[in-house]
KETIFI-634942 format. One record per residue (C-alpha): residue number from 1; residue in three letters; x, y, z. Coordinates in steps of 0.05 Angstrom, whole numbers, padded with zeros to 5 digits. Last residue first. Layout:
// KETIFI-634942
<num=NUM; residu=Ala; px=X; py=Y; pz=Z> .
...
This chain:
// KETIFI-634942
<num=172; residu=Asp; px=-00122; py=00608; pz=00804> .
<num=171; residu=Ser; px=-00078; py=00603; pz=00729> .
<num=170; residu=Val; px=-00107; py=00554; pz=00680> .
<num=169; residu=Asp; px=-00035; py=00531; pz=00633> .
<num=168; residu=Gly; px=-00055; py=00533; pz=00563> .
<num=167; residu=Ser; px=-00115; py=00497; pz=00513> .
<num=166; residu=Val; px=-00067; py=00451; pz=00476> .
<num=165; residu=Asn; px=00001; py=00448; pz=00510> .
<num=164; residu=Ile; px=-00046; py=00441; pz=00575> .
<num=163; residu=Leu; px=-00086; py=00387; pz=00553> .
<num=162; residu=Ile; px=-00025; py=00346; pz=00520> .
<num=161; residu=Glu; px=00000; py=00356; pz=00599> .
<num=160; residu=Arg; px=-00051; py=00334; pz=00636> .
<num=159; residu=Arg; px=-00066; py=00271; pz=00587> .
<num=158; residu=Lys; px=00009; py=00253; pz=00594> .
<num=157; residu=Glu; px=00004; py=00267; pz=00674> .
<num=156; residu=Trp; px=-00053; py=00218; pz=00680> .
<num=155; residu=Pro; px=-00025; py=00164; pz=00634> .
<num=154; residu=Leu; px=-00046; py=00148; pz=00568> .
<num=153; residu=Ala; px=-00064; py=00087; pz=00541> .
<num=152; residu=Glu; px=-00145; py=00092; pz=00558> .
<num=151; residu=Asn; px=-00164; py=00163; pz=00554> .
<num=150; residu=Phe; px=-00124; py=00187; pz=00499> .
<num=149; residu=Tyr; px=-00121; py=00118; pz=00466> .
<num=148; residu=Arg; px=-00192; py=00107; pz=00456> .
<num=147; residu=Pro; px=-00196; py=00151; pz=00389> .
<num=146; residu=Asp; px=-00153; py=00128; pz=00361> .
<num=145; residu=Thr; px=-00133; py=00157; pz=00301> .
<num=144; residu=Leu; px=-00107; py=00224; pz=00316> .
<num=143; residu=Leu; px=-00074; py=00201; pz=00375> .
<num=142; residu=Arg; px=-00049; py=00151; pz=00352> .
<num=141; residu=Phe; px=-00009; py=00197; pz=00302> .
<num=140; residu=Thr; px=00014; py=00246; pz=00351> .
<num=139; residu=Gln; px=00044; py=00189; pz=00386> .
<num=138; residu=Glu; px=00073; py=00154; pz=00330> .
<num=137; residu=Asp; px=00112; py=00223; pz=00307> .
<num=136; residu=Ile; px=00084; py=00250; pz=00240> .
<num=135; residu=Ile; px=00119; py=00269; pz=00182> .
<num=134; residu=Ser; px=00194; py=00268; pz=00179> .
<num=133; residu=Ala; px=00172; py=00206; pz=00233> .
<num=132; residu=Ile; px=00149; py=00171; pz=00170> .
<num=131; residu=Arg; px=00203; py=00175; pz=00132> .
<num=130; residu=Ala; px=00259; py=00157; pz=00191> .
<num=129; residu=Glu; px=00207; py=00093; pz=00198> .
<num=128; residu=Tyr; px=00240; py=00080; pz=00123> .
<num=127; residu=Glu; px=00304; py=00100; pz=00132> .
<num=126; residu=Asn; px=00295; py=00045; pz=00202> .
<num=125; residu=Lys; px=00269; py=-00010; pz=00151> .
<num=124; residu=Lys; px=00303; py=-00006; pz=00093> .
<num=123; residu=Val; px=00292; py=00022; pz=00029> .
<num=122; residu=Pro; px=00264; py=-00005; pz=-00039> .
<num=121; residu=Val; px=00241; py=00058; pz=-00081> .
<num=120; residu=Gly; px=00176; py=00065; pz=-00109> .
<num=119; residu=Asp; px=00164; py=00137; pz=-00074> .
<num=118; residu=Thr; px=00191; py=00113; pz=-00009> .
<num=117; residu=Phe; px=00190; py=00035; pz=00000> .
<num=116; residu=Tyr; px=00196; py=-00015; pz=00046> .
<num=115; residu=Asp; px=00202; py=-00103; pz=00049> .
<num=114; residu=Thr; px=00174; py=-00143; pz=00101> .
<num=113; residu=Ser; px=00192; py=-00219; pz=00111> .
<num=112; residu=His; px=00170; py=-00270; pz=00133> .
<num=111; residu=Gly; px=00190; py=-00357; pz=00160> .
<num=110; residu=Ser; px=00237; py=-00413; pz=00135> .
<num=109; residu=Phe; px=00177; py=-00440; pz=00098> .
<num=108; residu=Gln; px=00205; py=-00509; pz=00058> .
<num=107; residu=Lys; px=00224; py=-00508; pz=-00005> .
<num=106; residu=Thr; px=00227; py=-00587; pz=-00039> .
<num=105; residu=Ala; px=00290; py=-00631; pz=-00089> .
<num=104; residu=Ser; px=00327; py=-00614; pz=-00030> .
<num=103; residu=Gly; px=00407; py=-00630; pz=-00035> .
<num=102; residu=Arg; px=00424; py=-00560; pz=-00015> .
<num=101; residu=Gln; px=00357; py=-00532; pz=00017> .
<num=100; residu=Lys; px=00306; py=-00501; pz=-00013> .
<num=99; residu=Thr; px=00283; py=-00437; pz=00018> .
<num=98; residu=Trp; px=00222; py=-00410; pz=00018> .
<num=97; residu=Val; px=00212; py=-00342; pz=00045> .
<num=96; residu=Glu; px=00135; py=-00316; pz=00057> .
<num=95; residu=His; px=00120; py=-00243; pz=00045> .
<num=94; residu=Tyr; px=00090; py=-00179; pz=00077> .
<num=93; residu=Ala; px=00094; py=-00109; pz=00035> .
<num=92; residu=Arg; px=00100; py=-00033; pz=00057> .
<num=91; residu=Arg; px=00083; py=00022; pz=00009> .
<num=90; residu=Leu; px=00090; py=00100; pz=00019> .
<num=89; residu=Ala; px=00083; py=00150; pz=-00036> .
<num=88; residu=Phe; px=00106; py=00215; pz=-00043> .
<num=87; residu=Thr; px=00065; py=00284; pz=-00065> .
<num=86; residu=Lys; px=00086; py=00347; pz=-00057> .
<num=85; residu=Gly; px=00036; py=00417; pz=-00041> .
<num=84; residu=Asp; px=00060; py=00415; pz=00031> .
<num=83; residu=Leu; px=00030; py=00340; pz=00042> .
<num=82; residu=Gly; px=00000; py=00288; pz=-00001> .
<num=81; residu=Phe; px=-00001; py=00215; pz=00004> .
<num=80; residu=Val; px=-00004; py=00161; pz=-00047> .
<num=79; residu=Gly; px=-00020; py=00090; pz=-00001> .
<num=78; residu=Glu; px=00014; py=00018; pz=-00011> .
<num=77; residu=Val; px=-00008; py=-00039; pz=00029> .
<num=76; residu=Glu; px=00017; py=-00105; pz=00010> .
<num=75; residu=His; px=00005; py=-00182; pz=00032> .
<num=74; residu=Asp; px=00050; py=-00221; pz=-00023> .
<num=73; residu=Leu; px=00005; py=-00289; pz=-00023> .
<num=72; residu=Gly; px=00044; py=-00364; pz=-00026> .
<num=71; residu=Pro; px=00007; py=-00392; pz=00022> .
<num=70; residu=Ile; px=-00075; py=-00379; pz=00042> .
<num=69; residu=Thr; px=-00082; py=-00390; pz=00112> .
<num=68; residu=Asn; px=-00130; py=-00432; pz=00139> .
<num=67; residu=Gly; px=-00203; py=-00404; pz=00145> .
<num=66; residu=Asn; px=-00237; py=-00456; pz=00111> .
<num=65; residu=Glu; px=-00265; py=-00406; pz=00063> .
<num=64; residu=Asp; px=-00195; py=-00380; pz=00054> .
<num=63; residu=Leu; px=-00143; py=-00341; pz=00101> .
<num=62; residu=Thr; px=-00106; py=-00281; pz=00079> .
<num=61; residu=Lys; px=-00058; py=-00258; pz=00116> .
<num=60; residu=Ile; px=-00055; py=-00195; pz=00166> .
<num=59; residu=Glu; px=-00044; py=-00232; pz=00223> .
<num=58; residu=Phe; px=-00035; py=-00189; pz=00291> .
<num=57; residu=Asp; px=00032; py=-00180; pz=00329> .
<num=56; residu=Ala; px=00040; py=-00105; pz=00324> .
<num=55; residu=Ala; px=-00026; py=-00084; pz=00367> .
<num=54; residu=Gly; px=-00036; py=-00011; pz=00371> .
<num=53; residu=Leu; px=-00115; py=-00024; pz=00362> .
<num=52; residu=Ser; px=-00114; py=00005; pz=00287> .
<num=51; residu=Asn; px=-00071; py=-00051; pz=00266> .
<num=50; residu=Lys; px=00021; py=-00042; pz=00277> .
<num=49; residu=Gly; px=00077; py=-00030; pz=00227> .
<num=48; residu=Ser; px=00065; py=00039; pz=00241> .
<num=47; residu=Phe; px=00051; py=00083; pz=00180> .
<num=46; residu=Leu; px=00032; py=00019; pz=00136> .
<num=45; residu=Trp; px=00005; py=-00012; pz=00195> .
<num=44; residu=Thr; px=-00043; py=00041; pz=00199> .
<num=43; residu=Phe; px=-00074; py=00051; pz=00135> .
<num=42; residu=Ala; px=-00074; py=-00022; pz=00128> .
<num=41; residu=Asp; px=-00112; py=-00030; pz=00198> .
<num=40; residu=Phe; px=-00170; py=00014; pz=00178> .
<num=39; residu=Val; px=-00180; py=-00017; pz=00120> .
<num=38; residu=Thr; px=-00192; py=-00083; pz=00159> .
<num=37; residu=Thr; px=-00234; py=-00037; pz=00208> .
<num=36; residu=Lys; px=-00273; py=-00026; pz=00144> .
<num=35; residu=Gly; px=-00277; py=-00099; pz=00111> .
<num=34; residu=Thr; px=-00340; py=-00124; pz=00113> .
<num=33; residu=Gly; px=-00353; py=-00160; pz=00176> .
<num=32; residu=Asn; px=-00396; py=-00122; pz=00205> .
<num=31; residu=Asp; px=-00454; py=-00080; pz=00153> .
<num=30; residu=Gly; px=-00417; py=-00029; pz=00110> .
<num=29; residu=Leu; px=-00385; py=00042; pz=00102> .
<num=28; residu=Ile; px=-00324; py=00070; pz=00088> .
<num=27; residu=Ser; px=-00324; py=00148; pz=00083> .
<num=26; residu=Val; px=-00285; py=00204; pz=00050> .
<num=25; residu=Asp; px=-00266; py=00271; pz=00048> .
<num=24; residu=Ala; px=-00224; py=00289; pz=-00015> .
<num=23; residu=Gly; px=-00144; py=00285; pz=-00014> .
<num=22; residu=Glu; px=-00156; py=00247; pz=-00083> .
<num=21; residu=Pro; px=-00202; py=00199; pz=-00052> .
<num=20; residu=Ser; px=-00181; py=00140; pz=-00092> .
<num=19; residu=Ile; px=-00195; py=00077; pz=-00065> .
<num=18; residu=Gln; px=-00169; py=00007; pz=-00077> .
<num=17; residu=Phe; px=-00182; py=-00059; pz=-00051> .
<num=16; residu=Ser; px=-00148; py=-00123; pz=-00074> .
<num=15; residu=Arg; px=-00163; py=-00192; pz=-00035> .
<num=14; residu=Ile; px=-00191; py=-00165; pz=00021> .
<num=13; residu=Gly; px=-00194; py=-00213; pz=00090> .
<num=12; residu=Lys; px=-00131; py=-00188; pz=00117> .
<num=11; residu=Phe; px=-00085; py=-00153; pz=00067> .
<num=10; residu=Asn; px=-00088; py=-00205; pz=00007> .
<num=9; residu=Thr; px=-00076; py=-00127; pz=-00039> .
<num=8; residu=Leu; px=-00096; py=-00069; pz=-00006> .
<num=7; residu=Lys; px=-00086; py=00012; pz=-00042> .
<num=6; residu=Leu; px=-00099; py=00077; pz=-00013> .
<num=5; residu=Ser; px=-00095; py=00142; pz=-00055> .
<num=4; residu=Leu; px=-00088; py=00227; pz=-00061> .
<num=3; residu=Ile; px=-00098; py=00211; pz=00026> .
<num=2; residu=Lys; px=-00083; py=00292; pz=00046> .
<num=1; residu=Met; px=-00028; py=00311; pz=00104> .
């Protein structure tokens, strides 16, 4: 799989960012606190709904200069990828839900919603997850994207099984 483009909108500390490597190798370099991990978190969130550490419960909302959440923003990551000569797009959008109660003049915050899109078409969460599962399973994704996952998250039996699958069994 090759990344053709990746676009972030209001994701964590990044208001707007787009990179279009068109399948070429890319290095993202910068000082601490400049957004390198945020770009990687966006990529992993697009595929798994989790950040680069594997946590599903992490803050993706954009903060103002005082550290307060900026209300009313949509938070979105969109990627275009190439796989086996075909192109496909994934998009995950997280937004606030505001409802107006009958008889009330103002809307009140009532929660969050996540919308899913494949190739620009809205789909249900299970359809989105099935599309991703057809590309790569979650464990393989974590093995390829998280250098600590193999040593720190997997039990020794699973690590042994993976190593034997890769290298073959060792005879006496």
